[in-house]
C-alpha positions, 0 to 999 in steps of 0.5 A: 466501661466507666459508667459514672463518667458516661452519665455526665456527658452531654448531648451530641449528634452521632446517635439520634432518636426520633419518636412517634405515637403508637396508633395500632397494635394487636393486643393479643399477639403483640404485633404492630405495623405502621410508618416509622419515619415519614418522608418530607415533613419537619419533625419536632426536632427540626429534621426532615428525612428525605426519601430513600434515606433508609434504603442502604441500612435496610439492605445492610440489616437484612430488613430486621433490627432489634426491638428494645425497651426505652433504647436500653440494649440490655432489654431487647423485647422483640424485633422490627421488620423494615420496609421502604415505601414511597411515603416513609419507613414502614415497620412491623414490630413483634413483641416477644411475649416470652420475655417478661419485659415485653409482656410489661411493655404490652400491658402498658401499651393496652393501658395507654400508660406509654404511647410511643415507639422510637427509632435509634439511628446514626446520620450518615449523610445530611444537608442543611437547606433553609436552616432545616437539617435534611437527613439523606442517609440513615443507619438504623440501629434499633427500634424501641417502645418509649414513653413519649411520642415526638413526630406529629405526622408519624403514627404506628402504625408509627415510630420516630424518635428524638434527641439523645445522641449517645455516641456523640456524647462518648466522643465529647467525653473522649475529647475531654480525656484527651484534653486532660491527657495532652493539655489545652493545645491537644498536641500530644506533647509532654510539656513537663519534663519532671513529672512525678510518679503520681502524675504518671499514674493519673495519666495511666488512669486517664488513658485506660478510661480513654481506651475503655470508651473507644472499646465501648464505641466499637462494641456498640455497633 
């Protein structure tokens, strides 16, 4: 994976985060409960999560997703159990206190140095009503302990996160690579009949970069 390239890609829309402030946590066991995503209210990112948006993903994930540190897949710190309620997505998070990063997270939570949890998700179905994006179906990937909360009506007991969009960022990067590979019209045709060895080598490197990005997206799931 081309880390330097990925770090320069701008925000997109496929992968989103919505944050909420933690209100309740058992400081001895690292267990917390609350509403991860309330239905029907407009969050600070301008979205409304509609009732039942998490139903399919809960079934698919068998009611459990990883609990991460700051949305970093290299830093799992526990699990989050999911439940769909009338008012929104409920979770019970369990920090694994056998993991050093989870102990650090609990210590920071006790100190209130960090106050938030966040869901990382992909929008499957959406609708725009009165200039507000309504999320009809959501594919939930993970819940994270994060630094800053976002949804004013969610509490953790709560978790809702906002706007980093990793997968769409990668997609934008793929489009940029394709533009370099195929030219401005993205037709895929070779418009130069006398490309030299250096040009061919550069094209090969770009194609390898594109292949790496596609592999990264597949492995991400």
